[in-house]
N, C-alpha and C positions, 0 to 999 in steps of 0.2 A: 584569654591570656592577657595579663596586665602588662602595661608598658612601664619599664623601670626608668624613671627620670634621673638626671644627674643629681638633683636635690635628694631624691630618695636614696641614691647610692651614698651620698655624703653623710646622710643620717645613719647609714649602716656602717660607717667607719671608713669609707673610701676617702682617699686624700689625693690631691693633685700631685702627680708624680712626673718628674722630668728626668729623662735619661739622655746623657751625651754618649753616643755610641761611636767609637773609633773603629774603623775597619780598613783592611788592605784593599786597594784598588785591584780588580781582577787582572787588568792588563799591565799594571805596574805594581807588583806586590811590595816593593820597598816604600811606596808612598801610602800615607794614611789619609783618610777622608773622614769628616765628622758628619754625623746625622743626629738631629735632635728629635726625640720622641716624647710626646706628652699625652697623658691619659689619666683618668681616675683609677687608682689602684689601692690595694690594702697593704700598708706597711706592717711589719718588716719583711713579709714573705714575698710580696709583689707577684701574685699569680698572673696578672694581666701582662706584665712586662716579661715574665718567663715564657708565656705563650707566644708573645711577639718574637722573642729571641729564638725560640724553637722554630718558628716559621722562618726566621732569617736564615738559620743554619741549613734548613731543608731547601729553601727556594731561591735564595740570593747567593750569587757567586762570590761576593766580597767576604773574605774570612774575617771574623771578629777579632779585634785586637784588645779592646777594653771597653768597659761600660761604667760610667759614673752616674750615680742616682741621687736625686734630691727629692724630698717629699714634704708637703706642708698641708695641714688641715685647713680647709677654707671656711668651715663653719666652726666658730669659736664663741665662747661666752663674751658678752659685751664688756667693753672696758670703759671705765669712767675715769677721767682725768680733769684736774683743775686747769683752767686756762692760764697761761703764763702772762698774757697781756690782754687788755681789753681796750678797744678804742671805738669811738663813735664817728660816723660819717654823716654830716648834715645834722 
């Protein structure tokens, strides 16, 4: 069985995904707490995040309030830009 590295996942289209999860505290339902989740996932369906949220609703007492998601590809084509300034030292 081959081990799938993070680089291999990125080449398959996975992107760094960050989710801010707001949830109600079990003992104080009127209060919200924030949890930051970060993993490689495939946009726009986010199957890894959905699996985590399914786990959350089954196993964790804090009821979900909202989830904000941001995603960015880490592997991108190289960029080439002109230097705005050039200076010499010594």
